N, C-alpha and C positions, 0 to 999 in steps of 0.2 A: 588426710584423708580420712586413714583408719581412725583416728582419735574421734574425728565428726562422726563418723558410723557406729564407733562406739556409743557414744553419750546419745545418740538419735535411739539407738534399742536401746537403752537405759531408760529414756525418758518414756517413750512408749510401753515400756514393760511395767513403769511407776504409775502410768495414767489406768493402762489395764487392770493393774492388782487393784489400784484405788476405786476404778468404777466396779469391779467384781466383791467387794469388801465393803461397797455401801450398798450395793445392790443384791445381799444373803435374800432380800424375800420374794415372795411371788407375786407380781403387781395386781393378775386376775385376782387370785385368792384375798390380797388387800381391799383390792374392789369390795368384796362380800363383805370381807370388815367394816369398809367404811360406810356403810346402811345402818347402822349403830349412830356413826357420827353426822348423819343426813339429816338423822331429825333436827341438829342443831345448827351445822354448817352444810353450806355449798360448795359442789365440786365442778359446775359446769358453768358458773357464771360468779361476777363481782360483788353479788346480793348481798348485804347479810342479812342471817338468822338472828337467830335466838347467840350466835357466836358470827365471828369472822367466817368469810369466805375462804378457804381453803385452794383456791384456783389459783396454780403459780403459786404457789407457798413458796418451794424451794429455789425460787427467780427472784426474790423480795431479800433484803439485805437484812431489816429484821423483824422479830415478832413482837405482836401487841405489846409484851412485857419488854420488851426495848433488846432484850440478848440476839446476837446472831441466829442466824437461820441455819442449823446442822443438824445431821442427823440425833445430835446430842441432844440440843437444846428441843427439840421439836419432843424426844423423846421423854425426856424432863416435863415435860408439859399435859405429854396423856398420862405417866405417873403420878406425876401430882397434883393435877386437876389446876385452879383456880380462876377467881377472876369469874364465878358461876360452872366452872363448869367440874363435875364429878373427877375424881382418883378413877382412872382405868386401871392402876397396878397389879391389883389383885384380878380385874374382869377379864383381862384378855392375857393369852400366852405369850411367850416370848416370841413364837414363829408366828402370832397373831400380829403381834407390833412390828417384827420384821416385816411381813408382809404390807403391813398398812405404809411405815415409810416406804416400801417401792412405792406403791400407789401413790402414794403423797408427791414423789418424784416425777409421776408420769402423768400427773395435772397441770 
């Protein structure tokens, strides 16, 4: 019984740590950053504008480029651009990118 409780505590701690590490940005600030993205991407419906809708992005298995959806793969697209999307590597600060990722997780 004690081992089960200890294991359960470890799992809960790991899940909490992972959530905190992933969501280090501010979602509300990320929504403001997304205003730049909204020129080409929807966040409130599935319709494609110039670029694909980002609504529910982190519920998808794959990005349009075929890579698995993760903070790292989404950040790579933000930084490098591609498929007509410009690079935002030097346009957005690291804090803005963290905030944007937090917002993308929320939509």
